[in-house]
The first five atom37 places (N, CA, C, CB, O) and aatype in JSON, in Angstrom:
{
  "aatype": [12, 3, 6, 11, 16, 19, 11, 16, 8, 11, 19, 10, 10, 15, 2, 1, 11, 16, 7, 15, 13, 15, 7, 19, 19, 3, 19, 10, 15, 13, 3, 19, 15, 6, 9, 10, 10, 6, 16, 6, 5, 7, 12, 10, 10, 9, 11, 7, 2, 3, 10, 8, 19, 2, 1, 10, 15, 10, 6, 5, 7, 6, 9, 3, 10, 6, 7, 1, 9, 3, 15, 12, 0, 18, 15, 3, 19, 11, 3, 18, 7, 11, 5, 0, 6, 15, 13, 13, 7, 1, 10, 13, 11],
  "atom_mask": [
    [1, 1, 1, 1, 1],
    [1, 1, 1, 1, 1],
    [1, 1, 1, 1, 1],
    [1, 1, 1, 1, 1],
    [1, 1, 1, 1, 1],
    [1, 1, 1, 1, 1],
    [1, 1, 1, 1, 1],
    [1, 1, 1, 1, 1],
    [1, 1, 1, 1, 1],
    [1, 1, 1, 1, 1],
    [1, 1, 1, 1, 1],
    [1, 1, 1, 1, 1],
    [1, 1, 1, 1, 1],
    [1, 1, 1, 1, 1],
    [1, 1, 1, 1, 1],
    [1, 1, 1, 1, 1],
    [1, 1, 1, 1, 1],
    [1, 1, 1, 1, 1],
    [1, 1, 1, 0, 1],
    [1, 1, 1, 1, 1],
    [1, 1, 1, 1, 1],
    [1, 1, 1, 1, 1],
    [1, 1, 1, 0, 1],
    [1, 1, 1, 1, 1],
    [1, 1, 1, 1, 1],
    [1, 1, 1, 1, 1],
    [1, 1, 1, 1, 1],
    [1, 1, 1, 1, 1],
    [1, 1, 1, 1, 1],
    [1, 1, 1, 1, 1],
    [1, 1, 1, 1, 1],
    [1, 1, 1, 1, 1],
    [1, 1, 1, 1, 1],
    [1, 1, 1, 1, 1],
    [1, 1, 1, 1, 1],
    [1, 1, 1, 1, 1],
    [1, 1, 1, 1, 1],
    [1, 1, 1, 1, 1],
    [1, 1, 1, 1, 1],
    [1, 1, 1, 1, 1],
    [1, 1, 1, 1, 1],
    [1, 1, 1, 0, 1],
    [1, 1, 1, 1, 1],
    [1, 1, 1, 1, 1],
    [1, 1, 1, 1, 1],
    [1, 1, 1, 1, 1],
    [1, 1, 1, 1, 1],
    [1, 1, 1, 0, 1],
    [1, 1, 1, 1, 1],
    [1, 1, 1, 1, 1],
    [1, 1, 1, 1, 1],
    [1, 1, 1, 1, 1],
    [1, 1, 1, 1, 1],
    [1, 1, 1, 1, 1],
    [1, 1, 1, 1, 1],
    [1, 1, 1, 1, 1],
    [1, 1, 1, 1, 1],
    [1, 1, 1, 1, 1],
    [1, 1, 1, 1, 1],
    [1, 1, 1, 1, 1],
    [1, 1, 1, 0, 1],
    [1, 1, 1, 1, 1],
    [1, 1, 1, 1, 1],
    [1, 1, 1, 1, 1],
    [1, 1, 1, 1, 1],
    [1, 1, 1, 1, 1],
    [1, 1, 1, 0, 1],
    [1, 1, 1, 1, 1],
    [1, 1, 1, 1, 1],
    [1, 1, 1, 1, 1],
    [1, 1, 1, 1, 1],
    [1, 1, 1, 1, 1],
    [1, 1, 1, 1, 1],
    [1, 1, 1, 1, 1],
    [1, 1, 1, 1, 1],
    [1, 1, 1, 1, 1],
    [1, 1, 1, 1, 1],
    [1, 1, 1, 1, 1],
    [1, 1, 1, 1, 1],
    [1, 1, 1, 1, 1],
    [1, 1, 1, 0, 1],
    [1, 1, 1, 1, 1],
    [1, 1, 1, 1, 1],
    [1, 1, 1, 1, 1],
    [1, 1, 1, 1, 1],
    [1, 1, 1, 1, 1],
    [1, 1, 1, 1, 1],
    [1, 1, 1, 1, 1],
    [1, 1, 1, 0, 1],
    [1, 1, 1, 1, 1],
    [1, 1, 1, 1, 1],
    [1, 1, 1, 1, 1],
    [1, 1, 1, 1, 1]
  ],
  "atom_positions": [
    [[181.27, -32.13, -36.08], [182.61, -32.54, -35.72], [183.08, -31.72, -34.53], [183.58, -32.37, -36.92], [182.82, -30.52, -34.48]],
    [[183.76, -32.32, -33.6], [184.25, -31.67, -32.4], [185.37, -30.69, -32.73], [184.73, -32.7, -31.38], [186.31, -31.04, -33.45]],
    [[185.27, -29.46, -32.22], [186.29, -28.45, -32.51], [187.61, -28.74, -31.83], [185.81, -27.09, -32.09], [188.65, -28.2, -32.23]],
    [[187.6, -29.59, -30.8], [188.83, -29.91, -30.08], [189.49, -31.18, -30.61], [188.54, -30.06, -28.6], [190.3, -31.8, -29.91]],
    [[189.16, -31.57, -31.82], [189.76, -32.74, -32.42], [191.25, -32.5, -32.63], [189.07, -33.08, -33.75], [191.66, -31.49, -33.19]],
    [[192.04, -33.46, -32.18], [193.49, -33.34, -32.33], [193.86, -33.68, -33.76], [194.24, -34.26, -31.32], [193.49, -34.74, -34.28]],
    [[194.59, -32.78, -34.4], [195.03, -33.04, -35.77], [196.26, -33.93, -35.73], [195.33, -31.71, -36.52], [197.03, -33.9, -34.76]],
    [[196.44, -34.7, -36.77], [197.51, -35.69, -36.76], [198.87, -35.07, -37.07], [197.21, -36.78, -37.76], [199.0, -34.11, -37.83]],
    [[199.86, -35.67, -36.46], [201.25, -35.27, -36.66], [202.07, -36.56, -36.54], [201.73, -34.16, -35.61], [201.97, -37.27, -35.55]],
    [[202.87, -36.84, -37.55], [203.65, -38.07, -37.56], [205.12, -37.75, -37.82], [203.12, -39.05, -38.63], [205.45, -36.9, -38.64]],
    [[205.99, -38.47, -37.08], [207.43, -38.33, -37.25], [207.98, -39.7, -37.57], [208.1, -37.72, -35.98], [207.76, -40.66, -36.82]],
    [[208.72, -39.81, -38.67], [209.38, -41.05, -39.04], [210.86, -40.74, -39.2], [208.77, -41.67, -40.36], [211.26, -40.04, -40.13]],
    [[211.67, -41.26, -38.29], [213.11, -41.01, -38.28], [213.83, -42.31, -38.57], [213.57, -40.4, -36.93], [213.56, -43.32, -37.93]],
    [[214.73, -42.28, -39.53], [215.45, -43.49, -39.92], [216.95, -43.29, -39.75], [215.12, -43.87, -41.38], [217.56, -42.47, -40.44]],
    [[217.54, -44.03, -38.82], [218.99, -44.03, -38.58], [219.57, -42.65, -38.31], [219.69, -44.62, -39.76], [220.75, -42.41, -38.57]],
    [[218.75, -41.74, -37.77], [219.17, -40.37, -37.48], [219.71, -39.64, -38.71], [220.23, -40.38, -36.41], [220.38, -38.62, -38.58]],
    [[219.42, -40.15, -39.9], [219.92, -39.55, -41.13], [218.81, -38.98, -42.02], [220.72, -40.56, -41.92], [219.03, -38.01, -42.74]],
    [[217.64, -39.57, -41.98], [216.52, -39.07, -42.77], [215.28, -39.01, -41.87], [216.25, -39.96, -44.02], [215.11, -39.82, -40.97]],
    [[214.45, -38.02, -42.14], [213.22, -37.87, -41.38], [212.09, -37.41, -42.26], [0.0, 0.0, 0.0], [212.28, -36.58, -43.16]],
    [[210.91, -37.96, -42.01], [209.69, -37.54, -42.7], [208.71, -37.08, -41.63], [209.09, -38.69, -43.58], [208.49, -37.77, -40.64]],
    [[208.12, -35.92, -41.85], [207.23, -35.33, -40.87], [205.92, -34.96, -41.56], [207.87, -34.1, -40.2], [205.94, -34.4, -42.66]],
    [[204.8, -35.25, -40.92], [203.5, -34.8, -41.41], [202.87, -33.93, -40.33], [202.58, -36.02, -41.79], [203.33, -33.92, -39.19]],
    [[201.83, -33.22, -40.68], [201.2, -32.31, -39.74], [201.99, -31.02, -39.57], [0.0, 0.0, 0.0], [201.89, -30.37, -38.53]],
    [[202.77, -30.66, -40.59], [203.57, -29.44, -40.55], [202.73, -28.28, -41.05], [204.87, -29.59, -41.4], [202.17, -28.33, -42.14]],
    [[202.64, -27.23, -40.25], [201.87, -26.05, -40.59], [202.74, -25.02, -41.31], [201.25, -25.43, -39.34], [202.31, -24.4, -42.28]],
    [[203.99, -24.85, -40.82], [204.87, -23.83, -41.4], [206.32, -24.15, -41.05], [204.48, -22.41, -40.89], [206.59, -24.79, -40.04]],
    [[207.23, -23.7, -41.88], [208.66, -23.77, -41.61], [209.08, -22.35, -41.23], [209.5, -24.32, -42.86], [209.05, -21.44, -42.07]],
    [[209.46, -22.16, -39.96], [209.77, -20.82, -39.48], [211.21, -20.41, -39.76], [209.5, -20.72, -38.01], [211.48, -19.25, -40.05]],
    [[212.14, -21.36, -39.67], [213.53, -21.07, -40.0], [214.25, -22.37, -40.26], [214.22, -20.27, -38.87], [213.87, -23.43, -39.77]],
    [[215.31, -22.27, -41.06], [216.14, -23.45, -41.27], [217.51, -23.03, -41.75], [215.49, -24.41, -42.28], [217.67, -22.04, -42.47]],
    [[218.5, -23.8, -41.34], [219.86, -23.72, -41.88], [220.47, -25.11, -41.71], [220.72, -22.6, -41.14], [219.75, -26.05, -41.36]],
    [[221.74, -25.26, -41.94], [222.35, -26.59, -41.94], [222.46, -27.2, -40.55], [223.71, -26.52, -42.56], [222.76, -28.39, -40.43]],
    [[222.23, -26.41, -39.49], [222.36, -26.96, -38.14], [221.06, -26.94, -37.34], [223.4, -26.2, -37.4], [221.01, -27.52, -36.26]],
    [[220.01, -26.28, -37.85], [218.79, -26.14, -37.06], [217.59, -25.87, -37.95], [218.94, -25.01, -36.03], [217.67, -25.06, -38.88]],
    [[216.48, -26.55, -37.68], [215.23, -26.34, -38.41], [214.13, -26.16, -37.39], [214.92, -27.53, -39.39], [213.99, -26.98, -36.48]],
    [[213.33, -25.1, -37.53], [212.22, -24.83, -36.64], [210.92, -24.96, -37.41], [212.35, -23.43, -35.99], [210.68, -24.22, -38.37]],
    [[210.08, -25.9, -36.99], [208.82, -26.17, -37.65], [207.66, -25.85, -36.72], [208.74, -27.63, -38.13], [207.76, -26.09, -35.51]],
    [[206.58, -25.33, -37.26], [205.33, -25.25, -36.53], [204.5, -26.44, -36.98], [204.58, -23.88, -36.77], [204.18, -26.57, -38.16]],
    [[204.13, -27.31, -36.04], [203.37, -28.51, -36.36], [202.0, -28.44, -35.68], [204.13, -29.79, -35.94], [201.73, -27.54, -34.89]],
    [[201.17, -29.4, -36.0], [199.85, -29.5, -35.37], [199.96, -29.75, -33.87], [199.03, -30.62, -36.03], [199.0, -29.5, -33.14]],
    [[201.09, -30.23, -33.4], [201.3, -30.56, -32.0], [202.2, -29.57, -31.28], [201.86, -31.93, -31.88], [202.59, -29.81, -30.14]],
    [[202.55, -28.46, -31.92], [203.39, -27.45, -31.3], [204.63, -27.18, -32.13], [0.0, 0.0, 0.0], [204.79, -27.7, -33.24]],
    [[205.51, -26.36, -31.58], [206.76, -26.02, -32.26], [207.72, -27.21, -32.14], [207.4, -24.73, -31.67], [207.8, -27.84, -31.09]],
    [[208.43, -27.51, -33.21], [209.4, -28.61, -33.23], [210.74, -28.05, -33.68], [208.94, -29.78, -34.16], [210.87, -27.56, -34.8]],
    [[211.73, -28.13, -32.8], [213.08, -27.68, -33.1], [213.94, -28.91, -33.35], [213.67, -26.81, -31.95], [214.09, -29.77, -32.48]],
    [[214.51, -28.99, -34.56], [215.37, -30.11, -34.95], [216.78, -29.57, -35.07], [214.9, -30.77, -36.3], [217.03, -28.61, -35.81]],
    [[217.71, -30.18, -34.34], [219.11, -29.76, -34.4], [219.96, -30.9, -34.94], [219.62, -29.33, -33.01], [219.65, -32.07, -34.73]],
    [[221.02, -30.54, -35.65], [221.9, -31.54, -36.21], [223.0, -30.89, -37.03], [0.0, 0.0, 0.0], [223.34, -29.72, -36.84]],
    [[223.54, -31.67, -37.94], [224.61, -31.2, -38.83], [224.25, -31.52, -40.27], [225.96, -31.84, -38.46], [223.67, -32.57, -40.56]],
    [[224.59, -30.61, -41.17], [224.38, -30.82, -42.6], [222.93, -31.16, -42.93], [225.3, -31.92, -43.11], [222.66, -32.05, -43.73]],
    [[221.99, -30.45, -42.3], [220.56, -30.7, -42.51], [220.1, -30.06, -43.82], [219.73, -30.15, -41.33], [220.45, -28.92, -44.12]],
    [[219.32, -30.8, -44.58], [218.78, -30.33, -45.85], [217.32, -30.73, -45.96], [219.59, -30.9, -47.05], [216.92, -31.8, -45.51]],
    [[216.52, -29.85, -46.55], [215.12, -30.14, -46.83], [215.06, -30.75, -48.23], [214.21, -28.85, -46.73], [215.37, -30.08, -49.21]],
    [[214.66, -32.01, -48.31], [214.54, -32.68, -49.61], [213.2, -32.41, -50.28], [214.73, -34.17, -49.44], [213.12, -32.26, -51.49]],
    [[212.14, -32.35, -49.46], [210.8, -32.15, -50.01], [209.98, -31.37, -49.0], [210.11, -33.52, -50.36], [210.01, -31.65, -47.8]],
    [[209.25, -30.39, -49.49], [208.37, -29.6, -48.64], [207.06, -29.39, -49.36], [209.01, -28.24, -48.26], [207.03, -28.92, -50.5]],
    [[205.97, -29.76, -48.69], [204.64, -29.52, -49.23], [203.76, -29.02, -48.08], [204.04, -30.82, -49.88], [203.21, -29.82, -47.32]],
    [[203.63, -27.7, -47.97], [202.8, -27.15, -46.9], [201.32, -27.4, -47.17], [203.07, -25.66, -46.74], [200.52, -27.44, -46.24]],
    [[200.94, -27.56, -48.44], [199.55, -27.88, -48.76], [199.16, -29.21, -48.14], [199.34, -27.91, -50.29], [198.05, -29.37, -47.63]],
    [[200.08, -30.19, -48.18], [199.83, -31.5, -47.58], [200.36, -31.59, -46.15], [200.46, -32.59, -48.44], [200.1, -32.56, -45.45]],
    [[201.12, -30.57, -45.73], [201.66, -30.56, -44.38], [202.79, -31.54, -44.18], [0.0, 0.0, 0.0], [202.91, -32.13, -43.11]],
    [[203.63, -31.73, -45.2], [204.69, -32.74, -45.13], [206.05, -32.13, -45.45], [204.39, -33.89, -46.09], [206.17, -31.2, -46.26]],
    [[207.09, -32.68, -44.8], [208.46, -32.27, -45.07], [209.36, -33.5, -44.9], [208.9, -31.1, -44.12], [209.16, -34.3, -43.99]],
    [[210.35, -33.63, -45.79], [211.36, -34.69, -45.7], [212.72, -34.02, -45.52], [211.35, -35.6, -46.98], [213.07, -33.09, -46.24]],
    [[213.49, -34.52, -44.54], [214.8, -33.96, -44.23], [215.87, -35.03, -44.35], [214.81, -33.35, -42.83], [215.59, -36.23, -44.26]],
    [[217.1, -34.58, -44.55], [218.24, -35.49, -44.46], [219.41, -34.76, -43.83], [218.63, -36.05, -45.85], [219.47, -33.53, -43.86]],
    [[220.32, -35.52, -43.26], [221.47, -34.99, -42.56], [221.63, -35.76, -41.25], [0.0, 0.0, 0.0], [220.95, -36.76, -41.04]],
    [[222.5, -35.3, -40.38], [222.65, -35.93, -39.07], [221.73, -35.23, -38.09], [224.13, -35.89, -38.58], [221.93, -34.06, -37.77]],
    [[220.72, -35.94, -37.6], [219.76, -35.38, -36.66], [220.21, -35.73, -35.25], [218.31, -35.92, -36.94], [220.24, -36.9, -34.87]],
    [[220.56, -34.69, -34.47], [221.06, -34.89, -33.11], [219.97, -34.78, -32.06], [222.14, -33.89, -32.82], [220.02, -35.48, -31.05]],
    [[218.99, -33.89, -32.27], [217.93, -33.75, -31.28], [216.67, -33.17, -31.91], [218.4, -32.86, -30.12], [216.71, -32.49, -32.93]],
    [[215.55, -33.49, -31.24], [214.26, -32.93, -31.61], [213.57, -32.55, -30.3], [213.39, -33.94, -32.46], [213.51, -33.35, -29.37]],
    [[213.06, -31.33, -30.24], [212.4, -30.86, -29.02], [211.12, -30.11, -29.38], [213.34, -29.96, -28.19], [211.1, -29.29, -30.29]],
    [[210.05, -30.42, -28.64], [208.77, -29.76, -28.84], [208.54, -28.69, -27.79], [207.64, -30.78, -28.81], [209.02, -28.79, -26.66]],
    [[207.81, -27.65, -28.17], [207.29, -26.67, -27.22], [205.94, -26.21, -27.76], [208.28, -25.46, -27.02], [205.66, -26.34, -28.95]],
    [[205.13, -25.67, -26.87], [203.82, -25.18, -27.29], [203.98, -23.91, -28.12], [202.92, -24.91, -26.07], [204.92, -23.15, -27.92]],
    [[203.06, -23.69, -29.03], [203.09, -22.51, -29.88], [202.99, -21.26, -29.02], [201.96, -22.54, -30.93], [203.69, -20.28, -29.28]],
    [[202.13, -21.28, -28.0], [201.98, -20.1, -27.15], [203.26, -19.8, -26.39], [200.82, -20.29, -26.18], [203.58, -18.63, -26.17]],
    [[204.0, -20.83, -25.97], [205.27, -20.62, -25.28], [206.3, -19.98, -26.21], [205.81, -21.94, -24.74], [207.09, -19.14, -25.78]],
    [[206.29, -20.36, -27.47], [207.23, -19.79, -28.44], [207.01, -18.3, -28.58], [207.09, -20.48, -29.81], [207.97, -17.53, -28.6]],
    [[205.77, -17.87, -28.66], [205.46, -16.45, -28.77], [205.89, -15.68, -27.55], [0.0, 0.0, 0.0], [206.39, -14.56, -27.67]],
    [[205.72, -16.25, -26.36], [206.13, -15.59, -25.12], [207.63, -15.43, -25.07], [205.63, -16.36, -23.9], [208.13, -14.4, -24.62]],
    [[208.37, -16.44, -25.52], [209.83, -16.36, -25.52], [210.28, -15.25, -26.45], [210.45, -17.7, -25.93], [211.17, -14.47, -26.09]],
    [[209.7, -15.16, -27.63], [210.09, -14.13, -28.59], [209.73, -12.75, -28.05], [209.4, -14.37, -29.95], [210.51, -11.8, -28.18]],
    [[208.55, -12.64, -27.44], [208.12, -11.35, -26.9], [209.04, -10.91, -25.77], [206.68, -11.44, -26.4], [209.43, -9.75, -25.72]],
    [[209.38, -11.81, -24.87], [210.24, -11.42, -23.75], [211.65, -11.09, -24.24], [210.29, -12.55, -22.7], [212.29, -10.19, -23.69]],
    [[212.14, -11.78, -25.25], [213.46, -11.49, -25.81], [213.49, -10.08, -26.38], [213.84, -12.51, -26.89], [214.39, -9.3, -26.08]],
    [[212.5, -9.76, -27.22], [212.46, -8.44, -27.84], [212.14, -7.37, -26.81], [211.44, -8.41, -28.98], [212.62, -6.24, -26.91]],
    [[211.34, -7.72, -25.81], [211.06, -6.76, -24.75], [212.32, -6.38, -23.99], [0.0, 0.0, 0.0], [212.52, -5.21, -23.67]],
    [[213.15, -7.36, -23.7], [214.41, -7.09, -23.01], [215.39, -6.35, -23.91], [215.04, -8.4, -22.53], [216.13, -5.48, -23.45]],
    [[215.38, -6.68, -25.18], [216.31, -6.07, -26.12], [216.07, -4.58, -26.28], [216.2, -6.75, -27.47], [217.03, -3.8, -26.37]],
    [[214.8, -4.17, -26.31], [214.48, -2.78, -26.59], [214.19, -1.95, -25.35], [213.32, -2.71, -27.49], [213.7, -0.83, -25.47]],
    [[214.48, -2.46, -24.16], [214.29, -1.67, -22.93], [215.41, -0.69, -22.75], [214.19, -2.57, -21.7], [215.43, 0.06, -21.77]]
  ]
}
């Protein structure tokens, strides 16, 4: 099997109120206005209002959300680490 095989990641958004995501590796942070997920395709930042996690299964890589979803933005995992490093680097100088 090719080591560069792209792993699957699926997003199903319904009426900006419910979302189902697969290919989730980890949930890095969440509150009622923002959820940060590490997915097979990079970091996914979901912003909205009254966000709740209805179901989470990291073994299967799936998460179901509900609330008002205002935006979703992806970034590479390596970029996320650089941002955190530069933030803390500036903070402790």
